[in-house]
N, C-alpha and C positions, 0 to 999 in steps of 0.2 A: 691174875697173871698165871699162865701155864707153869706147871712144875718144872718143865724142862728149861724154860726161860729163866726161872729163878735160880736153878742150879748153875746155868751158864754164867749168870751175873756173879754169883758167889765165887765160882771157880776162876773167873777172869779178873777178880778184884786185884788191882795193882799191875795188871798186865796191859800191854799196849797193842792196839790194832796196827795193821800195816800202814794205814794212813797216819797214825800218830808217830810211828817210827820214821816215816818219810818227813813229817813235819820237824822232827828233832834233828835229823841228819842232813836234810836238804841245805841248811845254811853252810855246812862244811863241804857238802858234796852236791853242788847244784844240778848235776846231770843224773842224779840218782832217781830211779823210777820204780814203780811197783813190780814191773817185769824184771828189773835187775835184782830186786830183793828175792823174788821167786827163783831166779836163776841161781843165786847164791845158796838158797835153800837146797835146790836140786844138787848142787855141787858139794853139799855137806859142810858148808861153812857155818851154817846156823840151823838149828832144828826147833822151830817154834812149836808150841803146843797147839792143839786144835780144840775148838768147842764142839759140842754135839752137833751143831749146825755146819761144822766144817770151816769156821773162820779161824784164821791164824791169830795167835796171841803170843807176843814177844815179852820176855822178862827183861829186867834191867841188865842182867848178864848177857842176854842175847844182843841187846842194844850196844853194849860195849864191845862185844865180839865183832859185830858188824862194823863198828867204827874202826877197830883195829885192822880188820881185813881190808876195808876200803882205803885206809891210810897206807897200808903196805902196797896196795895196787897203785895208788896215785903217786906216792912219793918215792917208792922203791922199785916200781915197775915189775913187781913179782907176779908170776903166773899163779893161778888159783891152786894148782897141785902143790906148789911150794908153800903157799899160805896155809893150806889144809894140813900139811905135815908139821908146820911150825905151831899151829894151834893145837894139834894133837899132842905135841911135846909139852905145851903149856898145860893141857888138860891132865897129862900124866904126872904133873908136879915137877917136871924137869925145868931147867933154866937154859933153853936153847939160845945159841948165838943167833943174831939176826942174819938170815941167809944173804949170800952175796947178791947185790943188786944187779939189775940188767940195765946197761946204759940206754937212754931213750932213743939213741940213734939207730939201735938195732931192733927196736920193737917193730914188728911187722905192721905195715899199713894195710888198710882194706884193699883187697885185690880189685884191680880194674882190668877190663877186657876190651881190646880193640875188636873191631867188627869180625875179623877173621878168627880171632881167639874165641869170641863169643860163639861163632858158628861151630868151631871145633869142640868147645866144651859142652855144647848142648846137643850136638849131632843134627843140627837143623840145616836144611838146604837154604841157600841165599834167598830164594823166592819166598820161603816161609817167613823169614825175617822181614823182608820187604812188605809182605802182607800184614804182618803184625804191626809194623810201623805205620803203614798207610791207613789202617783201621783204628789206630790210637791205642792198641793194646800195649805196645811199647813206644817209648819216645826216642827218636833218633838222637844219638849223642856220639861224641868222640870216644868216650869210654863208658863201659857198662859194668854194673856191679853184680854181685852174686844173686841178687833178687832177679835181675834180668835173665841170668842163666837158668834159674829155676822156672821162671815163666816160660821161657822158650823150650825147655825140656818138656814141660807139660803140654805145650802146643804141638810138639813133635808127636807125643803119644796120642793126642786127640786127632791129629791129622791122619793117623793110620786108620781111623774109623770114620773118616770123612767129615770130621768137625773142624772147620777152618777158623782162622782168627776172626773173620767177620762175624762168625756165629757167637763168639765169646765176648765180643765187644760190650754187650749189655752187662756182663759180669762186672767189668770195671765201673761202668756207670752205676750199677747197683751198689758196689762198694762205696762209691763216692756219696750216694744217697744215704747209706748207712752212717758214714762219718758225719754227714750233715745232721742226721737225726740224733746221734750221740752228742754232737756239739750243742744242739738245741737243748737236750736234756740236762747238760752240764753247765748251761749258760749262767745260772745263779752262782755257781762256784767259780767259773772262769772270770766272772766280772770282778771278783774280789782279788786283792793284791797280796793278802797274807799267805805265808808259806803253807799253813795248814790246809787252806782251801785248795791251793794248787796241788798239794800232795793228794788230797782226797779225790780231786778230779783225775789225777794220774792213775789212781788206784781203780776208780770206777770205769774209766774209758774202756780199757781192754775187757773188763767184765761185761759191760753192756754190749760191746761188739761180739763177744762170745755168745751172749744170749740171743742176739739176732741171728748169728750163725746156726745156733741150735734150732731156732724156729724154722729157718730156711731148710735145714736138713730134714726136719720132720715133714715139712710140706713135700720135699723132694721124694722122700721114702714113700709117703702116701700116694703120690702120683705114680711112682714106679710100681707100687703094689697093684694099682688099677690097670697098668699096662700089662703086667705079667700074670695077672690072675685070669 
């Protein structure tokens, strides 16, 4: 066994992987994903240690901290900035009062855009939107989400260089093939019904998608180098 692997196993004794954390918390928080855990880390809610290989490792204290933060979000509708301050007070040995909760009726719903609002938010011409819909890059709907705005903004930028929606239709098809490939790779886990397997699949899926993106980016850079050299 390589020395680095032995050191990692020794230093990680008693610690939990992101998949194990998901397996323990998912029964209480069914919508929890590995992406959400990484987001909570970025927001400073928890700070897991890292192995020499870069894998996250969570302590029992990290687990309880996540459980508290998720409970405050779910049951008290607290924004993360308030949760972070509350946890900082606990870390400092203070006994803070539970912050005032926000009634669920005023929690902002995801933004929806009508057609004219989508065009205004993205800066797109009506014909560009029509082309995006007719080529399958976007799906016609009564309301559009922020993802549609981001796609249409990208199409506006590409259109300035003569790249039209029909040219990027293959990107969506390629993304769907990537998802099918990831689904096939994770099939043994997805066929299982236990929470641990589902959590492991949720952890691996975005990582596999990222690896496919990495390979695609390398191929694209190599092709560009040939063009520009």
